C-alpha positions as CSV (number, residue, x, y, z in Angstrom):
1,M,467.9,30.3,152.3
2,Y,469.7,30.8,155.7
3,L,471.7,27.4,155.6
4,D,472.6,28.9,152.2
5,E,473.9,32.7,152.8
6,K,475.4,33.9,155.6
7,L,473.0,35.9,157.5
8,E,473.7,39.6,158.2
9,K,474.1,40.4,162.3
10,D,472.0,43.3,162.2
11,F,469.2,41.3,159.9
12,L,469.4,38.7,162.7
13,K,469.0,41.4,165.5
14,E,466.0,42.6,163.8
15,I,464.1,39.4,163.8
16,I,464.7,38.7,167.2
17,Q,463.6,42.0,168.1
18,K,460.4,41.7,166.2
19,L,460.0,38.1,168.1
20,G,460.3,40.1,171.4
21,I,462.8,37.4,172.5
22,S,466.8,36.9,173.6
23,P,468.6,35.3,171.5
24,R,469.0,32.0,174.0
25,D,465.4,31.7,173.6
26,L,465.7,31.1,169.4
27,L,468.7,28.9,170.1
28,R,467.5,24.7,168.8
29,T,469.0,23.1,172.1
30,G,469.3,19.6,170.7
31,E,471.7,20.8,167.9
32,S,475.5,19.4,167.9
33,A,476.8,23.2,167.8
34,Y,474.3,24.1,170.7
35,K,476.9,21.3,172.5
36,E,480.0,21.8,171.2
37,N,479.8,25.2,172.1
38,N,478.3,24.7,175.6
39,L,475.4,27.1,174.8
40,K,473.8,26.2,178.0
41,D,476.3,28.4,180.2
42,S,474.5,31.1,181.0
43,N,476.9,33.6,181.2
44,I,477.5,33.3,177.0
45,S,476.4,37.0,176.2
46,N,473.7,37.6,173.6
47,E,476.3,39.2,171.2
48,A,478.2,35.7,171.7
49,I,474.9,33.8,170.7
50,I,474.2,35.6,167.8
51,N,477.7,35.4,166.5
52,L,477.2,31.6,166.6
53,M,474.0,31.7,165.5
54,I,475.5,33.6,162.1
55,E,478.5,30.5,162.0
56,Y,476.3,27.7,162.7
57,P,472.3,28.4,160.9
58,K,471.2,25.1,162.2
59,L,471.1,26.3,166.1
60,I,468.2,29.3,165.0
61,E,464.5,27.5,165.7
62,R,462.5,27.9,162.6
63,P,460.8,28.5,161.2
64,I,460.1,32.2,161.5
65,Y,457.3,33.9,159.9
66,I,457.8,38.1,159.8
67,K,454.9,40.2,159.0
68,G,455.4,44.0,159.3
69,S,457.1,44.6,162.8
70,K,456.4,41.2,164.3
71,A,457.8,37.9,163.5
72,I,456.7,34.3,165.4
73,V,458.7,31.2,165.4
74,G,456.2,28.5,163.6
75,R,456.4,25.6,165.9
76,P,453.8,25.0,166.6
77,P,452.2,26.2,163.1
78,E,449.4,27.2,165.0
79,N,451.3,29.9,165.9
80,V,451.3,31.8,162.9
81,L,447.9,32.1,163.2
82,K,448.9,34.7,166.1
83,I,450.1,37.3,163.6
84,I,448.3,36.6,160.4
């Protein structure tokens, strides 16, 4: 879904809030977009990271399981058991 349809910024921010992490913690560091955009630079703002996640959705760690007001990254899959 998120690879075919552009994510809304507010929705992505809501997911990050439900995860209780920073946008940087949701980045996939092995993606070429991570390297090409020098995302290892700690001076890049959260807002800029979110914008890049919208532009390059493969940067987003996945899968993400959402239940009510909580969310969790399903890697490893056992993580999902924490909010079921």
